[in-house]
C-alpha positions in Angstrom: 4.0 16.1 -6.6 1.7 13.1 -7.0 4.7 10.9 -7.7 6.0 11.6 -4.2 2.6 10.6 -2.7 2.9 7.1 -4.3 6.4 6.7 -3.1 5.3 7.4 0.5 3.0 4.4 0.4 5.7 2.2 -1.4 3.9 2.2 -4.8 5.7 2.7 -8.1 4.0 4.4 -11.0 5.0 3.1 -14.4 4.6 5.8 -17.1 4.0 4.5 -20.6 5.4 6.2 -23.7 3.6 9.4 -24.7 1.3 8.9 -27.7 0.2 11.5 -30.3 -3.5 11.0 -31.3 -5.0 13.6 -33.7 -2.3 16.1 -32.7 -3.0 15.7 -29.0 -0.7 14.1 -26.5 -1.9 11.1 -24.6 -0.2 10.2 -21.3 -0.7 6.8 -19.8 0.4 5.2 -16.5 -0.4 2.4 -14.1 0.6 1.4 -10.6 3.1 -1.4 -10.8 1.9 -3.2 -7.7 -1.7 -2.8 -8.7 -1.7 -3.0 -12.6 -5.5 -2.9 -12.8 -5.3 0.7 -11.6 -4.4 2.6 -14.7 -5.1 6.1 -16.1 -4.9 8.1 -19.2 -5.0 11.9 -19.7 -3.8 14.9 -21.7 -1.1 15.8 -19.1 1.1 14.0 -16.7 -0.6 15.8 -13.7 -4.0 14.6 -14.9 -2.8 11.0 -15.1 -1.3 11.1 -11.6 -4.5 12.8 -10.3 -6.6 10.0 -11.8 -4.3 7.4 -10.4 -4.5 8.9 -7.0 -8.3 9.1 -7.1 -8.5 5.4 -8.3 -6.1 4.3 -5.6 -8.0 6.1 -2.9 -11.2 4.3 -4.0 -9.4 1.0 -4.1 -8.0 1.6 -0.6 -11.4 2.5 0.9 -13.0 -0.6 -0.6 -10.3 -3.3 -0.2 -7.8 -2.4 2.5 -8.7 -2.9 6.2 -9.3 0.2 8.3 -6.3 1.4 10.4 -8.3 0.7 13.6 -8.7 -2.9 12.6 -5.1 -3.5 11.9 -3.7 -2.3 15.2 -1.5 -4.8 16.9 -3.1 -6.6 19.8 -1.1 -7.5 22.8 -1.4 -11.2 23.7 -2.6 -12.2 27.1 -0.4 -14.6 29.2 -2.7 -17.5 28.3 -2.4 -16.7 24.6 1.3 -16.3 24.9 1.7 -19.6 26.6 -0.4 -21.3 23.9 2.1 -20.4 21.3 5.2 -20.8 23.5 7.4 -23.5 22.1 10.3 -23.5 24.6 12.3 -20.6 23.2 13.0 -17.7 25.5 10.9 -14.7 24.3 12.8 -11.4 24.5 11.9 -9.7 27.8 10.2 -12.8 29.3 13.2 -14.9 30.1 12.7 -14.6 33.9 9.0 -15.1 33.6 9.3 -18.6 32.3 11.9 -19.7 34.8 10.3 -21.2 37.9 
């Protein structure tokens, strides 16, 4: 279940070999793209839950809000400032005078 959530945001979880410590299993994993986000637990679900919680905190603190990342349409003046002579798709007739 949690594995699918990470795949939806193009993150890969690397699961480390299961260890036996004092007769208890220890599961460990980390996010490949963000190796500093790691977790350990007594079950696979617990590890994925901890990873999801850690990633949610990381995302809130470090990634820009969705509102800030919306694409901004360039004004004609801004478009002309970056125009280098190539015909921009959909604007071919606009630049012909």
